[in-house]
N, C-alpha and C positions, 0 to 999 in steps of 0.2 A: 772406713771410718771418716775420712775427710772427703767423702764424695758429695756431689751436689745433691741436695735433698736432706742433708743432716744439719742439725743446728750448729754443730761444731764447724761445719764448712762456713756457715754464715758468720760466725764469731771470728774465726781466724782469718778469713779472707776479706773482711770488711764489706760484706754484701747484704743486700736487702733480705730480710727474713722471709718474705713471701716468695720472691722469684729467684733469688740467689744470683741475679745478673747485675742489677744496678748497685752502685757504690753507696755506702751509708755515710761515711765521713768525707768531707770535701777534700781535705789534705791527707794523703795516706801516711805522712810522716808524724808519728806520735810525739816527737821531740820538738815540733814547732809549737811552742807554748801558746802563742796567740790564737792559733787555729786548731788546737788539739781537740776541742769538743764541738767544733762547728760541723753540723750535719746538713745534708740536703733537706729541703722542705719536703720533697716527695721523691720516690724512686723514679729514675729516668726510664726504666723499662716497664714496670707494671702500674706506676702511678700511686703506689701506697703512700699515704701521708704518714711520715715518721713520728711527728709530734701528735700522738693520738688525741691528747687532751692537754690543756694548759698544765704545766708543771708535771708532766707525765714521768720524766726521768728522775724525779726526786726519789722514787722507789729504788732506783739504781744505787742509791747510797747504801742500802742494806746488802746488795750484792757486792759492792766494793768493800764493805766491812768484812764480809765473809771471805773474800779473796785475800785481803791483807792479813786477816787472822790466820788463815790456812798457810799462807806464805811464811808468816812469822813462825808458826809451829814447825814447818818443814825446815826452815833455816836453823831454828834452835836445835832440832834433832841432829841435823848434819854437823853443826858446830860442836855440839856436845859429844858426838861420837868421834870427832877429830881431837877432842881433849882440850878445847878452849875453856878458859874460865868465864864466869858470868859477865864480867864487865866487857870482855872482848866480844862475847856473844851479843850483848846488847848493842854494841857499836856496829857489828856486822849487820844485825837486823835493821837498825836505824838507817844505815847507808843503803842497804838493799831496798828498803821500802821507799826511800826518797828517789832512788834511781828507777824503780819500777812503777812509780806513781802514774806517769803518762799511759802506760800499758793497762794498769788496773782500772783507770778511769774509763778508757775506751772499751775494754772488755766488759766492764760491768754494765755499760749502757747496751751493748750488743746482746749480752746474756739476758738482760732484763726485758728488752723488746721481744726476744725470742721466746720468752715465757708466754706471751700473749698473741703473737702472730706466728702462724704455722705455714710451712712450705706448701705451695700449690704448683704442681707441674703444669706445663702448657698442654699436655696431652689430654 
């Protein structure tokens, strides 16, 4: 499942969607706020230009929205099953989404570019 050649590998390993060797983000630390979304211009291995067109990653906002909604629903269900009241659930969801924002932003861009670029093996 997390083998080279799968889209999940590219997303979770911060790798180029075409060759799965070059890095996508300049800084691997998602909590470095100033450099959280800085990507390389092109892949160091295959030369794929990451910014396919101007404002390409605006579409990643929809992916980010889907991720945060699904996270919120999952957190709600877990908290509800634990017996928390609605106000506590709201607070847990809010804090969780704030803490997970750097990850959802990065994952949404990687997921979005993987919709359009497919893996090509060297063989």
